[in-house]
C-alpha positions as CSV (number, residue, x, y, z in Angstrom):
1,X,97.1,45.5,48.0
2,X,99.1,48.5,46.9
3,X,100.6,46.7,43.9
4,X,97.2,45.2,43.0
5,X,95.6,48.7,42.9
6,X,98.6,50.0,40.9
7,X,98.3,47.1,38.4
8,X,94.5,47.8,38.1
9,X,95.1,51.5,37.3
10,X,97.7,50.7,34.7
11,X,95.5,48.1,32.9
12,X,92.6,50.5,33.0
13,X,94.7,53.3,31.6
14,X,95.5,51.4,28.4
15,X,93.3,53.1,25.8
16,X,92.3,55.7,28.4
17,X,91.0,55.1,31.9
18,X,87.3,54.1,31.8
19,X,86.7,51.9,34.8
20,X,86.5,48.7,32.7
21,X,88.8,45.8,32.1
22,X,88.2,42.5,30.3
23,X,88.5,40.0,33.2
24,X,88.1,37.1,30.8
25,X,91.5,37.7,29.1
26,X,94.8,36.4,30.5
27,X,96.2,39.9,30.5
28,X,93.8,40.8,33.3
29,X,93.7,37.7,35.4
30,X,93.9,38.6,39.1
31,X,92.4,42.0,38.7
32,X,89.1,40.9,40.2
33,X,90.9,41.0,43.6
34,X,91.4,44.8,43.7
35,X,88.1,45.4,41.8
36,X,86.2,43.5,44.4
37,X,88.0,45.3,47.2
38,X,86.9,48.6,45.8
39,X,83.3,47.7,45.1
40,X,81.9,49.0,48.4
41,X,83.7,52.3,47.9
42,X,82.6,52.6,44.3
43,X,79.0,51.9,45.4
44,X,79.1,54.5,48.1
45,X,81.0,57.3,46.5
46,X,80.6,57.1,42.8
47,X,77.8,59.4,41.9
48,X,76.8,62.6,40.1
49,X,76.8,64.3,43.5
50,X,80.4,63.5,44.3
51,X,81.6,63.8,40.7
52,X,83.6,60.6,41.2
53,X,83.4,57.8,38.7
54,X,84.5,54.2,39.2
55,X,87.6,55.0,37.0
56,X,88.4,57.9,39.4
57,X,88.2,55.7,42.4
58,X,90.4,53.0,40.8
59,X,93.0,55.8,40.0
60,X,92.7,57.1,43.5
61,X,93.4,53.7,45.0
62,X,96.6,53.5,43.0
63,X,98.0,56.9,44.0
64,X,97.0,56.2,47.6
65,X,98.8,52.8,47.5
66,X,101.9,54.3,46.0
67,X,102.0,57.1,48.5
68,X,101.8,54.9,51.6
69,X,104.3,52.4,50.2
70,X,107.2,54.9,50.4
71,X,109.8,54.2,53.0
72,X,111.3,57.7,53.3
73,X,110.9,59.7,56.4
74,X,109.9,62.6,54.1
75,X,107.6,60.9,51.6
76,X,106.2,62.6,48.6
77,X,102.5,63.3,48.2
78,X,100.6,61.5,45.5
79,X,97.3,63.4,45.3
80,X,94.6,62.6,42.7
81,X,94.8,65.8,40.6
82,X,91.7,65.3,38.4
83,X,88.3,63.7,38.5
84,X,85.6,63.1,35.9
85,X,86.9,60.1,34.0
86,X,84.0,58.4,32.2
87,X,83.2,54.8,32.9
88,X,82.7,52.7,29.8
89,X,79.2,51.7,30.8
90,X,78.3,55.4,31.1
91,X,79.8,56.5,27.8
92,X,77.1,57.3,25.3
93,X,77.4,55.4,22.0
94,X,80.4,53.4,23.0
95,X,80.6,49.9,21.4
96,X,82.8,47.6,23.6
97,X,84.5,44.6,22.0
98,X,86.4,41.6,23.3
99,X,89.8,40.3,22.2
100,X,88.1,38.7,19.2
101,X,86.6,42.0,18.3
102,X,83.1,40.7,19.0
103,X,80.6,43.2,20.6
104,X,80.2,42.7,24.3
105,X,78.4,44.4,27.1
106,X,80.1,47.6,28.3
107,X,80.7,46.8,31.9
108,X,83.5,46.9,34.5
109,X,84.5,43.3,33.9
110,X,83.9,42.7,30.2
111,X,85.6,45.4,28.3
112,X,86.5,47.0,26.1
113,X,89.5,44.7,25.7
114,X,92.9,46.4,25.4
115,X,96.0,44.2,25.2
116,X,98.7,44.7,27.8
117,X,102.4,44.7,26.8
118,X,104.1,41.4,26.3
119,X,106.6,40.2,28.9
120,X,108.9,39.2,26.1
121,X,109.7,42.6,24.4
122,X,113.1,43.8,23.3
123,X,114.1,47.4,24.0
124,X,112.7,48.9,20.8
125,X,109.4,47.0,21.0
126,X,108.9,48.1,24.7
127,X,109.6,51.7,23.8
128,X,107.2,51.4,20.8
129,X,104.4,50.1,23.0
130,X,104.6,52.9,25.6
131,X,105.0,55.5,22.9
132,X,102.1,54.3,20.8
133,X,99.7,53.7,23.8
134,X,100.7,56.6,26.1
135,X,102.9,58.9,24.1
136,X,105.8,58.2,26.4
137,X,109.4,59.0,25.7
138,X,112.2,56.5,26.5
139,X,112.7,58.3,29.9
140,X,109.1,58.0,30.8
141,X,109.1,54.3,29.8
142,X,112.1,53.7,32.1
143,X,110.3,55.6,34.8
144,X,107.0,53.7,34.6
145,X,108.6,50.3,34.5
146,X,110.0,51.0,37.9
147,X,106.5,50.3,39.2
148,X,107.7,46.7,39.3
149,X,109.4,47.6,42.6
150,X,106.0,46.8,44.1
151,X,104.2,43.4,44.0
152,X,104.9,39.8,42.9
153,X,103.8,37.4,40.2
154,X,101.5,34.4,40.4
155,X,101.4,31.7,37.8
156,X,97.6,31.5,37.7
157,X,97.5,35.3,36.9
158,X,100.4,35.6,34.4
159,X,102.2,32.3,33.8
160,X,105.1,33.6,35.9
161,X,105.9,32.5,39.4
162,X,107.6,35.3,41.4
163,X,106.6,34.8,45.0
164,X,109.2,37.3,46.1
165,X,108.6,39.7,43.2
166,X,111.1,41.6,41.2
167,X,113.0,43.1,44.2
168,X,113.9,42.1,47.8
169,X,111.1,43.9,49.5
170,X,108.1,44.1,47.1
171,X,106.0,46.2,49.6
172,X,108.3,49.3,49.5
173,X,108.3,52.0,46.9
174,X,112.0,52.9,46.1
175,X,114.5,52.5,43.4
176,X,115.4,48.9,44.2
177,X,114.2,47.8,40.8
178,X,117.0,49.9,39.2
179,X,119.5,48.6,41.7
180,X,118.7,45.1,40.8
181,X,119.5,45.7,37.1
182,X,122.4,48.2,37.1
183,X,125.6,48.0,39.0
184,X,127.0,50.9,41.1
185,X,129.4,53.0,39.0
186,X,129.8,55.7,36.4
187,X,130.4,53.8,33.2
188,X,128.9,50.9,31.2
189,X,131.6,48.5,32.3
190,X,130.7,49.1,36.0
191,X,127.0,49.1,35.3
192,X,127.4,45.6,33.9
193,X,130.2,44.1,36.0
194,X,128.9,45.3,39.4
195,X,125.2,44.4,38.8
196,X,123.5,41.4,40.4
197,X,123.5,38.5,38.0
198,X,120.4,37.1,36.4
199,X,120.1,33.7,34.9
200,X,118.0,32.5,32.0
201,X,115.2,30.1,32.9
202,X,111.9,28.6,31.8
203,X,108.7,28.5,33.8
204,X,107.0,25.2,33.2
205,X,103.2,25.7,33.1
206,X,101.9,22.4,31.8
207,X,100.1,21.7,35.1
208,X,98.0,24.9,35.1
209,X,94.4,24.4,34.1
210,X,92.1,27.2,35.4
211,X,88.7,25.5,35.6
212,X,87.0,28.7,36.8
213,X,88.2,30.5,33.7
214,X,87.0,28.1,31.0
215,X,89.9,25.7,31.5
216,X,92.4,28.3,30.5
217,X,96.1,27.1,30.3
218,X,99.4,29.0,30.1
219,X,102.3,28.1,27.8
220,X,105.8,27.8,29.2
221,X,107.4,31.2,29.8
222,X,111.0,32.2,29.4
223,X,112.1,34.5,32.2
224,X,115.2,35.6,34.2
225,X,115.8,34.6,37.8
226,X,118.2,34.9,40.7
227,X,119.5,31.4,41.6
228,X,119.4,30.3,45.2
229,X,123.2,29.8,45.1
230,X,123.9,33.1,43.4
231,X,126.3,35.0,45.6
232,X,126.3,38.3,43.7
233,X,124.6,41.0,45.6
234,X,123.7,44.7,45.7
235,X,126.3,46.9,47.4
236,X,127.4,44.1,49.8
237,X,123.9,43.1,50.9
238,X,123.1,39.5,51.5
239,X,122.3,37.5,48.3
240,X,118.7,37.6,47.2
241,X,116.7,34.5,46.3
242,X,113.7,33.5,44.2
243,X,113.5,36.8,42.4
244,X,112.4,37.2,38.8
245,X,112.6,39.6,35.9
246,X,110.8,39.3,32.5
247,X,112.6,39.9,29.3
248,X,110.8,43.2,29.0
249,X,112.4,44.3,32.3
250,X,115.9,43.1,31.3
251,X,115.4,44.9,27.9
252,X,115.9,48.2,29.8
253,X,119.5,47.3,30.3
254,X,120.3,44.8,27.6
255,X,120.0,44.9,23.8
256,X,118.5,41.6,22.5
257,X,118.8,42.5,18.8
258,X,119.8,39.2,17.1
259,X,119.6,37.2,20.3
260,X,115.9,36.5,20.7
261,X,114.1,33.4,19.3
262,X,110.8,34.8,18.1
263,X,109.0,31.5,18.4
264,X,110.0,30.4,21.9
265,X,110.9,33.9,23.2
266,X,114.2,32.5,24.5
267,X,117.2,34.8,24.7
268,X,120.5,33.4,23.5
269,X,122.9,35.6,25.5
270,X,123.7,35.9,29.2
271,X,123.1,38.9,31.5
272,X,126.8,39.2,32.5
273,X,129.1,36.3,32.1
274,X,130.3,34.4,29.0
275,X,128.3,35.3,25.9
276,X,126.8,38.5,27.5
277,X,124.1,40.5,25.9
278,X,125.2,44.1,24.9
279,X,124.2,46.9,27.2
280,X,121.2,48.9,26.0
281,X,122.4,52.2,24.5
282,X,118.9,53.7,24.5
283,X,117.8,53.2,28.1
284,X,120.8,52.0,30.0
285,X,122.1,55.4,31.1
286,X,118.6,56.4,32.2
287,X,118.4,53.2,34.3
288,X,121.7,54.1,35.9
289,X,120.5,57.6,36.7
290,X,117.5,56.3,38.7
291,X,119.7,53.6,40.3
292,X,121.7,56.5,41.8
293,X,118.8,58.6,43.0
294,X,115.6,57.2,44.5
295,X,114.0,60.5,45.2
296,X,114.5,61.6,41.6
297,X,112.8,58.4,40.4
298,X,109.8,58.9,42.8
299,X,109.3,62.5,41.6
300,X,109.5,61.5,38.0
301,X,107.2,58.5,38.6
302,X,104.6,60.7,40.2
303,X,104.6,63.0,37.1
304,X,104.6,60.1,34.6
305,X,101.9,58.1,36.4
306,X,99.7,61.2,36.5
307,X,100.0,61.4,32.8
308,X,99.1,57.7,32.5
309,X,95.9,58.0,34.5
310,X,94.7,61.0,32.6
311,X,95.5,59.6,29.1
312,X,92.9,60.5,26.5
313,X,91.3,63.3,28.6
314,X,91.6,67.1,28.3
315,X,93.2,68.5,31.5
316,X,93.5,72.1,30.3
317,X,90.4,73.5,32.0
318,X,91.5,73.6,35.6
319,X,88.6,73.6,38.1
320,X,85.9,74.7,35.6
321,X,84.8,72.3,32.9
322,X,82.7,73.4,29.9
323,X,79.3,71.8,29.8
324,X,79.8,70.7,26.2
325,X,83.1,69.0,26.9
326,X,82.7,65.2,27.0
327,X,86.3,64.3,27.8
328,X,87.4,67.1,30.1
329,X,88.6,66.4,33.6
330,X,88.1,68.7,36.5
331,X,91.2,69.6,38.5
332,X,90.5,69.1,42.2
333,X,94.1,69.3,43.5
334,X,96.5,72.2,42.8
335,X,99.4,71.3,45.0
336,X,101.4,69.9,42.0
337,X,102.0,71.6,38.7
338,X,98.9,72.9,37.0
339,X,98.8,69.8,34.7
340,X,101.0,66.8,34.1
341,X,104.0,67.5,32.0
342,X,105.3,65.2,29.2
343,X,108.8,65.9,30.4
344,X,109.6,64.8,34.0
345,X,111.0,67.7,35.9
346,X,114.6,67.8,37.3
347,X,113.3,69.5,40.4
348,X,110.3,68.5,42.6
349,X,107.0,70.3,41.9
350,X,106.0,69.5,45.5
351,X,108.5,69.2,48.4
352,X,108.2,66.0,50.5
353,X,106.2,66.3,53.7
354,X,107.1,64.9,57.1
355,X,104.1,62.6,57.0
356,X,102.1,61.2,54.0
357,X,99.2,63.4,53.3
358,X,96.1,61.5,52.4
359,X,94.0,64.6,52.0
360,X,94.2,66.4,48.6
361,X,93.7,70.1,48.3
362,X,90.9,70.3,45.8
363,X,89.1,73.2,44.2
364,X,86.4,73.5,46.8
365,X,85.5,72.4,50.3
366,X,83.0,69.9,48.9
367,X,85.7,68.0,47.0
368,X,88.1,68.3,49.9
369,X,85.6,66.4,52.1
370,X,84.9,63.8,49.5
371,X,88.7,63.4,48.9
372,X,89.4,62.9,52.6
373,X,86.6,60.3,53.0
374,X,87.6,58.3,50.0
375,X,91.4,58.5,50.7
376,X,91.0,57.3,54.3
377,X,88.5,54.6,53.3
378,X,90.8,53.2,50.7
379,X,93.7,53.5,53.0
380,X,91.8,51.2,55.4
381,X,91.4,48.7,52.6
382,X,95.1,47.8,52.7
383,X,94.7,46.4,56.2
384,X,91.2,45.0,56.0
385,X,90.9,43.2,52.6
386,X,92.6,39.9,51.8
């Protein structure tokens, strides 16, 4: 469930976290699973007394999932720093619209609709999306894409079939995503030659008709896969099988300029051999940096993800929010830097602990108690739901 909670928080953050996603749109298929899992917690703890909104709890589920997915003996804490996000159905005067820009009810499952990034972006288009939507730099885009180290893909949710996910163990949070795309070394030639190979492929989706979603169908999808007979590996490990990457993933290490068919989304160059795609000059070195250092990536991911789940809100008021501020968040955890930074730090703002801490250190004992209850309740969800 960790990956599902993480995906929910990401989709909710597009346009600013508001506890609402358009479940009728393909971009959000499958999100009803984490939403339904969290409904009992939202019903019990989202109130004016606790100060928690549905959007807060969705964000809380994501940082909890990320924290407990670490494999290090000294994992980093991922506390929820701020609360007070406004749910779309509680925002005065908000007009929600669907993908056709028609007015719809403002509710957790109807909108407002905000498009997710395409799986078929080249490097510049990917960077443009994250810059326009979140204000992210190329480094932050590289960092946030590493979230694909968790989870897998289902055809009925996305048109992609990735039962093993993007990496070899999709339940562990580490830098495996970068290791699967960049070879060990110190120069571009080694980044390319020593990387696991990825083959071009097409996912056939003619047989998909989702009767419970108005007979929705998916078109065929170009993607990249690890063949079952592929003997290339990562640092001598056994060959991986049935893994997938989208073009948007591969775009972090390959430049598709002049190689992409805009109608079919097919790429006309190889990952390594033969007519190989050029290495991405904008993001390739950043990918290599995180391939070398898992702890660095996790630290920067925590900082960047905190920015994402506070997008569109004012986080400058600390633990005291002015009564006339409608988009201010209240800081309830002060163990990290005072507020998220637009530039990931080269040094940790919080040293790793010996055990994952599921208890934030909020501004008051009241929020400390609420935080503990919600954190532990959501933690139980990973073992009791689905």
